[in-house]
Backbone bond lengths (Angstrom), bond angles and torsions (degrees), N, CA, C in turn:
res aa  C-N    CA-C-N  psi(-1)  N-CA   C-N-CA  omega(-1)  CA-C   N-CA-C  phi
1 M - - - 1.462 - - 1.533 111.27 -
2 R 1.338 115.54 -41.77 1.462 118.66 178.51 1.518 111.21 -64.56
3 S 1.336 115.91 -39.74 1.463 119.79 178.96 1.524 110.87 -64.17
4 L 1.344 116.96 -40.95 1.456 120.58 179.33 1.530 110.62 -66.68
5 E 1.333 116.92 -39.37 1.462 120.37 178.93 1.523 110.98 -64.74
6 A 1.353 116.26 -42.29 1.467 119.80 178.55 1.521 110.95 -64.53
7 Q 1.337 116.80 -37.69 1.462 120.49 178.60 1.524 110.70 -65.74
8 N 1.323 116.65 -39.86 1.466 120.22 178.15 1.523 111.17 -65.11
9 Q 1.315 116.77 -38.05 1.461 120.42 178.18 1.524 110.90 -65.17
10 R 1.327 116.92 -42.47 1.468 120.06 178.08 1.526 110.35 -64.18
11 T 1.331 117.02 -40.27 1.467 120.03 178.28 1.524 110.74 -62.39
12 G 1.340 115.81 -41.31 1.456 119.42 177.83 1.519 112.34 -62.67
13 L 1.328 116.43 -40.44 1.465 120.25 178.01 1.520 111.47 -64.86
14 Y 1.335 116.39 -39.67 1.464 119.77 178.35 1.533 110.60 -63.79
15 L 1.329 117.01 -38.78 1.459 120.39 -179.87 1.529 111.39 -69.58
16 L 1.325 116.89 -30.52 1.461 121.06 179.29 1.526 112.72 -80.53
17 L 1.327 116.57 -16.55 1.454 120.15 -174.78 1.530 113.24 -59.74
18 P 1.348 120.96 -47.29 1.477 119.39 179.49 1.525 112.80 -59.69
19 A 1.340 116.81 -43.49 1.467 119.47 179.13 1.523 110.99 -64.79
20 T 1.332 116.99 -37.38 1.462 120.21 179.02 1.526 111.21 -65.15
21 L 1.315 116.87 -41.65 1.469 120.58 178.55 1.529 110.86 -63.90
22 I 1.320 116.63 -40.14 1.469 119.94 178.61 1.521 110.44 -63.70
23 L 1.342 116.78 -42.80 1.460 120.30 178.66 1.523 111.42 -62.83
24 L 1.322 116.66 -39.15 1.467 119.92 178.49 1.521 111.12 -64.50
25 L 1.338 116.27 -41.06 1.463 119.98 -179.51 1.528 112.02 -70.22
26 V 1.344 116.29 -38.65 1.460 120.44 -174.58 1.520 111.99 -81.46
27 F 1.332 117.78 -36.54 1.462 120.86 -173.35 1.534 112.71 -111.70
28 A 1.318 116.03 -54.13 1.469 119.03 -171.97 1.534 112.06 -65.88
29 Y 1.330 117.00 -45.24 1.463 118.98 -177.71 1.522 112.73 -63.71
30 P 1.356 120.36 -47.13 1.468 118.53 177.96 1.522 113.19 -59.86
31 I 1.335 117.02 -38.25 1.462 119.45 179.56 1.523 110.48 -66.15
32 A 1.338 116.21 -45.50 1.464 119.68 178.58 1.526 111.21 -62.72
33 R 1.319 116.01 -38.98 1.467 120.55 178.17 1.522 111.19 -64.28
34 S 1.330 116.66 -39.48 1.468 120.22 178.28 1.526 110.97 -65.88
35 V 1.329 116.36 -40.24 1.472 119.75 177.95 1.525 110.19 -61.00
36 W 1.325 116.59 -42.62 1.466 120.75 -179.61 1.526 111.73 -66.73
37 L 1.335 117.22 -46.66 1.464 120.62 -179.87 1.522 111.77 -65.58
38 G 1.340 116.98 -27.42 1.449 120.60 179.89 1.524 113.61 -67.79
39 L 1.314 116.98 -11.07 1.470 121.15 178.44 1.524 112.45 -89.32
40 F 1.338 116.95 1.34 1.460 121.35 -176.72 1.522 110.20 -122.24
41 A 1.309 115.55 156.15 1.467 122.04 174.48 1.512 108.04 -124.93
42 Q 1.297 116.05 153.11 1.460 120.61 -176.86 1.517 110.19 -80.95
43 N 1.325 115.96 126.06 1.457 121.51 176.14 1.527 108.42 -79.21
44 L 1.324 116.62 124.73 1.456 120.83 -176.22 1.529 113.38 -83.34
45 G 1.316 115.96 18.70 1.457 119.68 176.79 1.513 111.36 -75.84
46 T 1.293 114.82 -171.70 1.465 119.05 -175.10 1.519 112.29 -69.44
47 E 1.333 117.42 -30.04 1.457 120.13 -176.29 1.526 112.26 -93.36
48 L 1.317 117.60 -8.15 1.456 121.75 178.53 1.524 112.57 53.26
49 Q 1.333 116.47 43.56 1.444 120.77 178.90 1.531 109.91 -83.15
50 P 1.341 118.02 132.37 1.468 119.54 179.51 1.529 110.87 -69.78
51 I 1.312 116.37 147.69 1.462 122.66 177.70 1.518 108.59 -119.77
52 F 1.331 115.37 145.61 1.466 120.72 -177.57 1.522 109.71 -76.73
53 V 1.332 116.54 125.68 1.470 120.92 179.66 1.519 111.80 -123.61
54 G 1.314 118.19 3.34 1.452 120.74 179.20 1.520 112.02 64.32
55 L 1.321 116.22 -125.35 1.461 122.03 -179.17 1.528 112.24 -91.93
56 G 1.317 116.40 17.17 1.460 119.98 -177.88 1.519 113.00 -61.86
57 N 1.333 116.31 -39.05 1.453 118.97 179.30 1.529 111.76 -64.73
58 Y 1.331 115.98 -36.17 1.461 119.27 -179.88 1.527 111.38 -71.39
59 G 1.342 116.34 -35.08 1.461 118.83 173.69 1.516 112.01 -65.40
60 R 1.305 115.59 -32.80 1.465 120.57 178.07 1.527 111.47 -66.35
61 I 1.331 116.34 -32.82 1.468 120.47 -179.65 1.520 110.91 -64.56
62 L 1.336 116.97 -36.45 1.460 120.31 -177.42 1.526 111.87 -58.92
63 G 1.325 117.18 -33.15 1.461 120.58 179.95 1.507 114.38 -101.26
64 D 1.332 116.71 10.51 1.461 121.07 -178.75 1.523 109.35 -89.16
65 G 1.310 116.54 94.76 1.454 120.34 -178.36 1.508 113.36 -64.23
66 R 1.333 116.72 -32.14 1.462 119.53 -179.34 1.524 111.14 -66.75
67 F 1.331 117.25 -37.41 1.463 119.89 178.10 1.520 110.96 -63.78
68 W 1.333 117.10 -47.24 1.458 119.96 -178.52 1.522 111.25 -66.96
69 Q 1.318 116.90 -29.79 1.459 119.63 175.20 1.528 110.46 -66.62
70 T 1.334 116.66 -45.94 1.466 119.91 178.24 1.531 110.93 -65.26
71 F 1.327 116.68 -33.47 1.470 119.62 178.39 1.524 110.67 -64.62
72 L 1.326 117.03 -44.41 1.464 120.29 179.00 1.524 111.39 -66.51
73 I 1.338 116.75 -39.03 1.466 120.25 176.73 1.524 110.45 -61.48
74 T 1.332 116.34 -44.40 1.463 121.07 179.43 1.521 111.19 -63.96
75 L 1.333 116.28 -44.04 1.465 120.20 -179.29 1.524 111.18 -63.63
76 R 1.323 116.89 -43.59 1.464 120.38 179.20 1.524 110.97 -63.33
77 F 1.315 116.30 -46.23 1.469 120.36 178.74 1.524 110.71 -60.21
78 T 1.324 117.18 -43.21 1.460 121.62 -177.85 1.516 111.49 -64.54
79 L 1.325 117.38 -46.26 1.463 120.52 -178.31 1.525 111.39 -62.28
80 I 1.332 116.88 -44.80 1.467 119.95 -178.62 1.525 110.56 -67.64
81 A 1.330 116.88 -47.34 1.465 120.58 -176.57 1.520 111.90 -64.12
82 V 1.324 117.63 -46.96 1.469 120.75 -177.53 1.525 110.58 -66.24
83 T 1.330 117.85 -38.36 1.468 120.45 177.98 1.524 110.83 -61.59
84 L 1.334 117.26 -47.22 1.455 120.61 178.65 1.528 111.64 -64.42
85 E 1.323 116.48 -39.91 1.461 120.21 179.00 1.525 111.15 -63.02
86 L 1.329 117.01 -39.27 1.461 120.31 -179.74 1.529 110.76 -66.63
87 I 1.330 116.86 -45.25 1.472 120.36 -179.55 1.525 111.04 -63.33
88 L 1.332 116.48 -50.41 1.458 120.47 -179.61 1.526 111.52 -67.29
89 G 1.340 116.83 -39.97 1.460 120.54 179.81 1.511 112.24 -62.89
90 L 1.338 116.50 -39.17 1.463 119.67 177.79 1.527 110.76 -65.99
91 G 1.334 116.41 -42.28 1.464 119.17 177.70 1.516 112.85 -61.85
92 I 1.341 116.25 -43.39 1.473 119.91 178.78 1.523 111.09 -65.62
93 A 1.334 116.80 -39.72 1.467 120.49 179.07 1.522 111.37 -62.73
94 L 1.320 116.93 -40.27 1.468 120.02 177.85 1.528 111.32 -64.05
95 L 1.334 116.68 -38.47 1.463 120.15 178.09 1.529 111.38 -68.16
96 L 1.340 116.76 -44.39 1.465 120.50 -178.53 1.526 112.10 -70.28
97 N 1.326 116.91 -17.44 1.459 120.18 179.02 1.523 112.50 -80.97
98 R 1.321 115.99 -14.31 1.458 120.34 178.58 1.532 110.33 -80.80
99 A 1.319 115.69 152.60 1.464 120.90 -179.24 1.530 110.00 -84.36
100 F 1.322 116.76 124.31 1.455 121.86 175.29 1.525 108.27 -157.12
101 R 1.322 115.58 161.07 1.466 120.41 -176.98 1.531 109.89 -69.27
102 G 1.340 115.57 133.24 1.452 121.00 -179.98 1.518 113.78 80.80
103 R 1.321 116.96 20.18 1.459 120.04 -177.40 1.527 111.96 -62.52
104 G 1.317 117.42 -38.25 1.463 120.10 -179.68 1.519 112.20 -63.59
105 I 1.344 116.74 -40.52 1.466 120.02 178.82 1.522 110.48 -66.55
106 V 1.325 116.70 -42.03 1.460 120.79 179.99 1.530 110.42 -63.11
107 R 1.324 117.26 -40.23 1.465 120.55 178.36 1.528 110.85 -63.26
108 T 1.310 116.37 -39.21 1.469 119.94 179.10 1.522 110.96 -65.96
109 I 1.324 116.67 -44.33 1.461 120.86 -179.74 1.533 110.41 -65.09
110 A 1.326 116.61 -35.77 1.466 121.01 -176.32 1.525 112.62 -63.52
111 I 1.325 117.35 -27.90 1.468 120.02 -176.93 1.516 112.32 -88.84
112 L 1.335 118.76 -8.36 1.459 121.68 -175.56 1.533 113.68 -59.58
113 P 1.336 120.57 -43.89 1.477 118.51 179.26 1.518 112.92 -56.46
114 W 1.325 117.03 -36.16 1.467 119.75 179.84 1.525 111.10 -69.43
115 A 1.306 117.55 -31.74 1.462 121.01 -176.30 1.523 112.46 -78.55
116 L 1.326 118.91 -21.69 1.459 121.27 -177.95 1.528 111.16 -74.72
117 P 1.339 118.72 148.63 1.477 121.98 178.97 1.532 111.00 -62.55
118 T 1.325 115.98 139.24 1.461 120.58 -176.93 1.520 111.72 -63.90
119 A 1.330 117.63 -39.44 1.464 120.18 -179.57 1.531 110.96 -62.16
120 L 1.321 116.24 -39.33 1.464 120.02 178.16 1.524 110.75 -66.39
121 I 1.324 116.39 -42.83 1.460 120.94 177.77 1.529 110.18 -61.78
122 A 1.332 116.46 -41.02 1.462 120.52 -179.27 1.520 111.61 -62.46
123 L 1.332 117.27 -39.36 1.467 120.28 177.22 1.537 110.97 -62.90
124 G 1.314 115.58 -41.44 1.459 118.99 178.70 1.521 112.19 -63.36
125 W 1.323 117.38 -43.93 1.461 120.55 179.59 1.528 111.48 -69.99
126 T 1.324 116.89 -28.86 1.462 119.54 175.98 1.526 110.63 -61.55
127 W 1.333 116.47 -40.58 1.464 119.90 177.63 1.523 111.42 -73.03
128 I 1.316 117.51 -34.12 1.466 120.10 177.88 1.525 110.64 -61.54
129 F 1.346 116.44 -39.60 1.464 121.27 -178.46 1.531 112.54 -97.03
130 N 1.320 117.51 17.27 1.460 120.21 175.18 1.525 109.11 -64.15
131 D 1.346 115.85 134.68 1.473 118.81 -173.78 1.520 113.20 -70.53
132 Q 1.346 118.37 -21.94 1.467 120.59 -177.46 1.522 113.31 -104.62
133 F 1.323 116.39 -40.10 1.461 119.50 -173.17 1.530 112.52 -118.27
134 G 1.335 118.34 3.58 1.453 121.25 -175.14 1.521 113.31 -72.85
135 I 1.325 114.94 148.04 1.455 120.39 -179.18 1.522 111.83 -72.90
136 A 1.347 117.19 -25.75 1.463 120.21 179.23 1.526 110.72 -61.41
137 N 1.320 116.93 -49.36 1.464 120.26 177.65 1.521 111.40 -65.23
138 D 1.328 117.10 -38.02 1.456 120.61 -178.46 1.528 111.11 -61.87
139 I 1.330 117.31 -43.97 1.468 121.04 -179.87 1.527 110.41 -66.02
140 L 1.335 116.74 -44.85 1.466 119.96 -178.99 1.521 111.63 -65.27
141 L 1.319 117.12 -36.84 1.467 120.09 177.38 1.526 111.29 -67.25
142 R 1.322 117.41 -41.30 1.458 120.80 179.59 1.529 111.87 -65.94
143 L 1.328 116.08 -33.40 1.462 120.33 179.19 1.523 112.28 -81.86
144 G 1.334 117.12 -8.92 1.448 120.65 -179.52 1.513 114.72 78.28
145 V 1.335 116.56 13.83 1.470 120.05 179.57 1.521 110.61 -71.09
146 I 1.331 117.24 -37.54 1.459 122.27 178.00 1.525 109.02 -125.72
147 Q 1.326 115.62 158.53 1.461 120.96 179.99 1.522 111.46 -101.27
148 T 1.318 117.08 -29.81 1.464 122.50 176.80 1.523 109.47 -130.26
149 G 1.329 115.53 156.42 1.449 119.91 -178.84 1.519 113.08 -63.40
150 I 1.319 116.45 143.86 1.465 122.85 179.23 1.524 109.14 -92.83
151 N 1.306 116.55 133.98 1.464 121.57 174.56 1.527 107.83 -83.40
152 W 1.329 115.48 79.81 1.458 121.73 -170.36 1.526 112.79 -56.91
153 L 1.303 117.47 -48.38 1.459 121.58 -174.04 1.526 112.56 -91.24
154 G 1.326 117.72 4.39 1.461 121.35 -178.94 1.512 113.85 -106.94
155 Q 1.342 117.85 1.22 1.455 122.45 178.93 1.525 108.43 -126.48
156 P 1.339 117.78 140.69 1.472 120.22 -175.44 1.527 114.30 -55.35
157 T 1.332 117.66 -48.41 1.464 120.40 -175.68 1.524 111.62 -67.26
158 T 1.322 117.11 -49.00 1.458 120.02 -177.82 1.534 111.60 -70.22
159 A 1.322 117.55 -31.64 1.466 119.84 177.18 1.530 110.09 -65.79
160 T 1.333 116.44 -42.95 1.465 119.79 177.09 1.518 110.78 -62.81
161 L 1.335 116.76 -42.08 1.466 120.86 178.59 1.527 111.14 -62.11
162 A 1.321 117.04 -42.37 1.459 120.62 179.45 1.523 111.32 -63.24
163 L 1.319 117.03 -40.76 1.462 120.78 178.75 1.523 111.42 -65.51
164 I 1.324 116.78 -40.21 1.461 120.57 179.17 1.523 110.24 -64.28
165 I 1.330 116.85 -43.49 1.467 120.69 178.75 1.524 110.92 -60.90
166 A 1.332 116.65 -44.42 1.463 120.44 -179.64 1.521 111.39 -64.02
167 D 1.329 117.24 -43.60 1.466 120.93 -178.68 1.519 111.33 -67.96
168 V 1.331 117.06 -42.25 1.466 120.77 179.27 1.521 110.42 -64.35
169 W 1.336 117.65 -41.42 1.462 120.70 179.30 1.522 111.52 -60.99
170 K 1.325 116.58 -39.25 1.458 119.77 -175.86 1.529 112.77 -76.98
171 T 1.324 117.83 -40.35 1.461 120.41 -167.54 1.523 114.49 -102.48
172 T 1.329 118.68 -10.89 1.464 119.68 176.32 1.533 112.23 -58.44
173 P 1.349 120.22 -40.01 1.471 119.36 178.42 1.523 113.92 -56.89
174 F 1.339 117.07 -32.54 1.468 119.31 179.24 1.525 110.52 -63.32
175 I 1.340 116.50 -46.18 1.462 120.04 179.47 1.527 110.11 -66.03
176 S 1.309 117.10 -40.08 1.464 119.69 -178.78 1.530 111.65 -62.59
177 I 1.335 117.39 -38.16 1.469 120.19 179.52 1.529 110.43 -68.10
178 L 1.336 117.45 -40.76 1.463 120.39 177.15 1.531 111.12 -61.85
179 L 1.324 115.95 -45.66 1.456 119.41 -179.27 1.528 111.50 -70.03
180 L 1.325 117.36 -32.29 1.458 120.34 176.70 1.525 111.02 -62.78
181 A 1.328 116.40 -39.57 1.467 119.97 176.99 1.529 110.66 -61.92
182 G 1.346 116.31 -39.19 1.460 119.45 177.27 1.516 112.40 -67.74
183 L 1.328 117.40 -37.84 1.464 120.81 179.38 1.529 111.40 -64.90
184 Q 1.327 116.06 -38.19 1.466 119.19 -178.66 1.522 112.32 -71.20
185 A 1.330 116.83 -16.70 1.463 120.48 178.54 1.523 112.55 -85.96
186 I 1.327 117.61 -8.21 1.466 121.09 179.64 1.527 108.54 -83.55
187 P 1.334 119.13 123.90 1.474 121.03 -178.40 1.527 111.89 -63.17
188 A 1.312 116.01 136.28 1.464 120.64 179.10 1.523 112.28 -67.07
189 D 1.360 116.04 -22.31 1.464 119.67 -179.56 1.529 111.60 -62.20
190 L 1.324 116.91 -31.49 1.459 119.55 179.50 1.521 111.43 -62.52
191 Y 1.328 116.05 -42.73 1.455 119.98 179.63 1.535 111.00 -67.92
192 E 1.331 116.76 -39.34 1.460 119.69 179.94 1.519 111.10 -64.26
193 A 1.333 116.06 -43.71 1.468 119.52 178.80 1.526 111.16 -65.52
194 H 1.322 115.62 -38.34 1.461 119.59 -179.87 1.519 111.06 -68.02
195 T 1.330 117.04 -36.20 1.466 120.89 177.85 1.521 110.71 -67.31
196 L 1.337 117.50 -39.98 1.466 120.95 178.41 1.521 111.96 -62.90
197 E 1.320 116.04 -26.76 1.469 120.02 177.74 1.519 112.12 -81.53
198 G 1.333 117.41 0.50 1.449 120.70 176.66 1.514 115.11 95.57
199 A 1.333 118.23 13.07 1.462 121.24 -178.34 1.522 110.23 -78.76
200 T 1.320 115.28 145.74 1.466 121.79 176.15 1.532 109.19 -86.29
201 P 1.353 117.95 162.78 1.475 119.33 176.41 1.522 112.59 -56.26
202 W 1.331 117.92 -37.02 1.461 120.41 178.70 1.527 111.41 -64.61
203 Q 1.339 116.97 -40.35 1.465 120.53 177.34 1.529 110.85 -66.90
204 S 1.324 116.72 -37.03 1.473 119.78 177.81 1.526 110.68 -64.61
205 F 1.329 115.50 -36.76 1.463 118.59 179.23 1.519 110.56 -63.72
206 W 1.340 117.95 -46.61 1.462 121.04 -176.08 1.527 112.73 -75.84
207 Q 1.317 117.53 -29.57 1.463 120.22 -174.00 1.517 114.16 -98.90
208 I 1.344 116.85 -18.95 1.464 119.48 -179.46 1.520 111.31 -121.48
209 T 1.336 116.28 -58.14 1.462 120.33 -172.59 1.525 112.06 -62.42
210 L 1.315 117.13 -55.84 1.461 120.34 -174.22 1.526 113.02 -63.26
211 P 1.351 119.87 -47.79 1.471 118.27 178.71 1.527 113.66 -60.12
212 L 1.340 117.64 -40.59 1.464 120.54 -178.99 1.522 112.50 -76.31
213 L 1.329 116.75 -15.73 1.464 121.15 -178.94 1.534 112.36 -94.23
214 I 1.323 116.99 -4.39 1.466 120.77 -176.92 1.529 113.01 -56.29
215 P 1.345 120.82 -43.28 1.484 119.15 179.48 1.522 113.01 -57.32
216 Q 1.339 117.20 -43.93 1.466 120.11 178.54 1.527 111.28 -67.99
217 I 1.323 117.14 -35.28 1.463 120.39 177.90 1.523 110.16 -64.88
218 V 1.325 116.91 -42.20 1.469 120.92 179.34 1.520 110.62 -61.49
219 I 1.338 116.73 -46.34 1.461 120.65 -179.54 1.520 110.68 -62.08
220 A 1.334 116.16 -46.11 1.462 120.47 -177.79 1.525 111.36 -64.15
221 V 1.326 117.51 -44.87 1.464 121.24 -177.25 1.525 111.11 -66.38
222 L 1.327 117.02 -46.71 1.461 119.50 -177.74 1.530 111.24 -66.26
223 F 1.317 116.27 -40.29 1.463 119.25 178.50 1.519 111.28 -63.97
224 R 1.329 116.11 -47.41 1.461 119.87 -179.02 1.517 111.62 -68.63
225 F 1.336 117.21 -33.11 1.461 119.79 178.63 1.524 110.15 -63.35
226 A 1.330 116.47 -47.87 1.461 119.94 -179.90 1.519 111.12 -64.68
227 Q 1.327 116.79 -40.07 1.463 120.15 -178.38 1.519 111.44 -70.34
228 T 1.328 117.44 -42.66 1.464 120.73 -179.19 1.518 110.89 -68.05
229 F 1.325 117.23 -33.98 1.457 120.31 -179.69 1.530 111.31 -64.66
230 G 1.318 116.74 -27.50 1.463 120.14 178.55 1.512 113.67 -99.10
231 I 1.321 117.59 19.90 1.464 121.14 -176.08 1.532 110.81 -64.99
232 F 1.317 115.52 141.47 1.467 120.70 -177.74 1.533 111.49 -140.79
233 D 1.324 116.14 -53.08 1.464 120.09 -169.61 1.521 112.95 -64.72
234 L 1.330 118.42 -36.67 1.458 120.23 -178.80 1.526 110.94 -62.50
235 M 1.346 116.64 -48.10 1.464 120.53 179.55 1.524 111.59 -67.57
236 Q 1.321 116.03 -40.16 1.459 120.16 -177.11 1.524 111.23 -61.15
237 V 1.318 116.74 -40.22 1.465 120.38 -177.43 1.523 111.62 -79.58
238 M 1.339 117.55 -42.73 1.459 120.30 -172.19 1.519 113.34 -80.21
239 T 1.333 117.35 -43.99 1.471 119.72 -173.88 1.521 113.79 -127.42
240 G 1.329 118.43 -17.85 1.455 120.37 -175.97 1.525 112.98 64.44
241 G 1.331 116.95 20.45 1.461 121.05 -178.28 1.515 113.98 92.25
242 G 1.322 117.76 -9.61 1.463 121.67 -178.77 1.516 112.05 -87.45
243 P 1.318 116.64 -177.19 1.484 125.67 -4.64 1.526 112.20 -79.45
244 G 1.314 115.73 136.24 1.461 121.67 177.53 1.512 114.05 62.24
245 G 1.336 117.41 31.50 1.458 120.99 179.10 1.514 114.11 76.73
246 A 1.334 118.81 11.38 1.460 121.93 -176.85 1.521 112.77 -68.86
247 T 1.321 118.00 -23.24 1.466 121.37 -179.80 1.531 111.46 -120.42
248 E 1.323 116.60 20.18 1.470 119.59 178.08 1.519 109.22 -79.65
249 V 1.319 116.47 117.67 1.456 121.65 -178.93 1.523 109.37 -97.47
250 V 1.337 115.43 173.45 1.462 121.17 -175.09 1.521 111.37 -59.62
251 A 1.330 117.15 -43.44 1.468 120.31 -178.05 1.519 111.47 -60.41
252 M 1.322 117.77 -36.27 1.462 121.29 179.26 1.526 110.77 -69.66
253 Y 1.315 116.89 -38.51 1.473 120.41 179.01 1.524 110.86 -67.25
254 I 1.325 116.26 -40.49 1.471 119.59 177.08 1.526 110.19 -64.70
255 Y 1.311 116.72 -42.23 1.464 121.41 178.60 1.526 110.86 -60.53
256 A 1.339 116.33 -41.90 1.460 119.80 -179.89 1.520 111.07 -63.53
257 N 1.326 118.44 -41.75 1.464 121.21 179.82 1.522 111.68 -66.51
258 A 1.325 116.86 -36.59 1.462 119.66 -176.98 1.521 112.55 -81.24
259 M 1.325 118.13 -46.70 1.453 121.44 -170.56 1.528 113.51 -97.40
260 R 1.332 117.36 -26.72 1.461 119.31 -179.24 1.516 111.45 -95.04
261 Y 1.341 116.80 -45.27 1.465 121.33 -178.44 1.521 112.94 -96.35
262 L 1.350 117.33 -7.22 1.474 123.37 179.34 1.524 112.33 56.48
263 D 1.334 116.34 30.61 1.465 121.86 177.93 1.528 107.72 -97.38
264 F 1.331 115.49 75.17 1.461 120.25 -172.90 1.526 112.25 -68.14
265 G 1.318 117.76 -33.64 1.455 120.58 179.19 1.518 111.81 -63.81
266 Y 1.328 116.53 -47.05 1.457 120.03 -179.97 1.528 110.85 -68.78
267 A 1.332 117.08 -37.48 1.467 120.12 176.92 1.529 110.90 -62.79
268 S 1.324 116.65 -38.73 1.469 120.05 177.88 1.522 110.79 -66.37
269 A 1.324 116.58 -40.42 1.469 119.61 176.90 1.523 110.65 -62.58
270 L 1.323 117.08 -38.85 1.465 120.76 176.89 1.521 111.07 -62.68
271 I 1.328 116.39 -38.98 1.464 120.08 178.46 1.524 110.59 -62.57
272 V 1.331 116.56 -44.84 1.466 120.66 -178.67 1.527 110.74 -63.85
273 V 1.322 117.36 -46.43 1.460 120.90 -179.57 1.524 110.65 -64.18
274 T 1.332 116.95 -42.90 1.461 120.19 178.34 1.521 111.03 -62.46
275 F 1.327 116.54 -40.12 1.467 121.35 177.99 1.530 110.99 -61.12
276 L 1.330 116.97 -44.61 1.467 120.67 179.77 1.528 111.41 -67.34
277 L 1.331 116.85 -40.91 1.463 119.85 177.71 1.526 111.00 -64.87
278 L 1.327 116.28 -37.25 1.463 119.99 178.85 1.527 110.34 -65.27
279 I 1.335 116.88 -41.49 1.462 120.20 177.14 1.526 110.39 -61.55
280 L 1.335 116.37 -41.20 1.465 120.30 178.92 1.527 111.03 -62.12
281 V 1.326 116.43 -46.79 1.470 120.31 -178.70 1.527 110.41 -64.43
282 I 1.338 117.65 -42.07 1.464 121.02 179.74 1.527 110.37 -65.33
283 T 1.332 117.09 -37.96 1.464 120.21 177.56 1.522 111.29 -62.14
284 I 1.329 115.80 -43.70 1.469 119.68 178.08 1.527 110.48 -64.06
285 A 1.336 116.26 -43.52 1.467 119.96 179.04 1.528 111.04 -63.09
286 S 1.331 117.48 -39.58 1.465 120.90 178.58 1.523 111.03 -63.34
287 W 1.336 115.61 -39.84 1.469 119.82 178.97 1.525 110.67 -64.39
288 I 1.327 116.10 -42.58 1.467 119.99 179.62 1.524 110.59 -63.97
289 I 1.345 117.24 -43.42 1.466 120.80 179.93 1.523 110.75 -65.80
290 A 1.349 117.29 -41.47 1.465 120.76 179.13 1.529 111.05 -63.75
291 R 1.323 116.37 -38.64 1.463 119.97 178.05 1.529 110.79 -66.39
292 S 1.333 116.33 -41.45 1.462 120.06 178.11 1.534 110.57 -64.53
293 R 1.326 116.14 -38.76 1.464 119.64 178.69 1.527 110.33 -64.48
294 H 1.318 117.01 -39.81 1.473 120.53 178.86 1.526 110.72 -63.94
295 Q 1.328 116.32 -41.02 1.458 120.35 179.06 1.518 111.34 -65.68
296 L 1.350 116.97 -39.66 1.457 120.14 176.81 1.521 111.49 -64.11
297 G 1.354 114.61 -38.04 1.467 118.37 178.62 1.523 112.15 -65.18
298 E 1.344 116.62 -36.23 1.459 120.14 178.80 1.514 111.37 -68.21
299 E 1.354 115.15 -36.87 1.463 118.96 179.59 1.521 111.45 -70.88
């Protein structure tokens, strides 16, 4: 029995080996490469040979006000967008989990925004929020909400709002599909027994649905948090980081240092620091979610 168990363990390790190698190539190598490049600075001589500066690039980050500004902008955008996506995604998942005619077609249509390319979606939303020809201004003017057209992408507050709306519209279906899978895994017998005990649908939601859906919520939130924090294409197409840097996120600042200023060492250091800060934020978020899950379990 011990020999058979050891053989099964070796077989499992062999089966995991290809996936492990792919993960090392896709994730570990780029991170290690960024750490190494972050120790060098670009020599502005004729040959552009990098010079070793050790932790000089990281010391430079501490006094880089523009980086910390983009970090706060990214964090604020991520928190607002992911929160709205979770609320709307949960509502859509609850609706799609109900039985009605044409449910399969509706589920298919609901996932389409997530499947479309972000750059294409960004172009469409850019025209929607166009100050002269956009449909957003046209609808508000017809309803009498505004008297003159709003320059949506030309003002910091409205540009941020437009970006949040575009991102939430595109990525909410992803969260809804994840949560829908979790809802379908909850046995219907639990709800029937809870109803026989006199519970209302609202009580069933808080006492059965939400606690059992926490694992899917954690996966969806953490995945979307990491993905939204590294967002680039939506801002690049819609606002280019403007107006006045109000929508410039970390990914855009790193891109500018690497591709515009050719400062690959400093850009690599920014990647490493952003990666570590992202891990810290995700760890804190995981702790908060785990604590909330424990409290729900006690209730």
